[in-house]
Every structure is written in structure tokens, then in C-alpha cells.
N, C-alpha and C positions, 0 to 999 in steps of 0.2 A: 958864763951862762946868766950874770945878771944881764950883758947886753942881749942878751937872747929871746930873755923872757920880755926887758923891756919892747924892744921888735915885736916882737908876738901878740905885746897887748897894744902896741900901737896897730902895728896890722889887724888884729880883730877886730878892730871900728872898723875897719875897710871891709876883713875878710871874716868872716862868722867862722869859718872853718879851721884856722889858725889856732888851735889850743894842745895842751901837751895831754889832757884825757880824754881826747878824740878815741872812736872805737872804728874798728874797721869792721863791714862785715865780712859774714865768710862768703867767698865764692862756691858757685855751682860745685853737687858732685862731679866726680871724675864720670865716663860715659860707661855704662855696664858690657861688659868684655860680651862679644860678639857669641853668639847661641852657636854650635856646631851641630849638626845635624848630622848623627852615622846611623845606616841599616844595617844588620848583619843575618844572615839566612842561609841558608833553611834554619826555621827555628818550629818546637815543636814536634818534630817528626822521630818515628823510629826506624833504626837502620841496625839490618841484619848480623849476626859476630861474621867478620869475614871479608862485611862490603865494605865501600869506600864511597863516598859523597863530598862533590864539590865545593866547599863553603862558600861565599861571596861576601863581600862587604863595599858600600859608597858612603860616598860623604859630599853633597854638590860640593862646601869649600872646600875641602881636602883630595881633590882631585886626581895631582900626584904625589898621596903618599904614599909612604913603605908600611904595610902591615905587619905586627910582628903579632902569631898566633901563638896560643897554649889553650890544654885542655885542663880540666879542675883535676881527672884522675888519670895519668898512663896508664894504670893496669886497665883500665877498660877501654881506650881508646886511645888513639896517637892523632898530630895532625901534621902536615911538614908546612915548611917554610911558605907553600905557593896554595895553603889553606886548605887542603883534603886530609878529610876526617877519615879516619881508617876506625874501624869497629873491630874491639877485640874480646870483652867478657862484658856479661849483661848488666845494665844498670846505667845511672842517670849520671850524663854529663854536662858539663856547661865550657860551650866554647871562648874562647875571646881574642878577641883582635882589637891590638892597640897602634894609634898609629906611630909610628918614629918619629921624635923627635914634640909631638906634642901630646895635651894632660887629658888626650878624649881616648877612651873604649868603649867598647861595645859586647856584649852577651849574647847568647843563643844555647840553646836548650835542649840537648837532644837523648833518646833513650835508646842505650842497646839492647836488642834480645835478642835471645836465641837463635829463634828459627821464625819466619813468616808463612809456615803450612799448616793450613788448620787443622785443630786437634792436638796440637804438640805445644 
């Protein structure tokens, strides 16, 4: 240890960076993760009890993703593995599509209604 101090002291006359008290500046922060854009639709529409709607989802970054579909209330609607929304009972329903193997989901909101006939 004494030899190292003497060598460092001698070198410090030539190399000013030779010191045991030197501080290393932190490196740059890691890059931010990429932003994934996911669109789901249709959203904000009304669907009559007994009717079906084909839901769709798109993401430029996840072109070949497998999407897992769920609904917030299975007493009001069902959704198939291919995204076909089937209305069963009146009320609001959220539809969610999540990309399998990724931490990304998107949601759409639909209203199930009893009838679309005027006056009912």
C-alpha cells in the first residue's frame, strides 16, 4: 500500500488525475422506453341488445401482436377472442385489448341499449 501511495504521489506530479480521492461523474441517464401507440375502436357508440360489433385494435409498433380481449361486465356483453362484441343487457361496458407478451393495453367504451326504435 505504501508503494502504491509513493507511486501515485510521484505520478501525480506528471498525471494530475492520480488520486485516491477522485470522483467519477455519473453517466447519462438510460434512454426512455419507446412510446407504443395503440388505437382501439369503435368507442363511444351505442349497441342494441342482441347486436354484435367487430372491435379492432391497431398499433404501428405491434403489427403482429396477438390481442387478448376482455369486457368489464360479462352480464352486459361478451367478447370473442377475435374481438366480436356481443351486447346482452343495457348498460355501460368497457372493452379492453391487451397485447400478449407486452405491457400495453387500450380501452374502448360502449353503451348497450334496449332498443334503437324511436319512442322506446
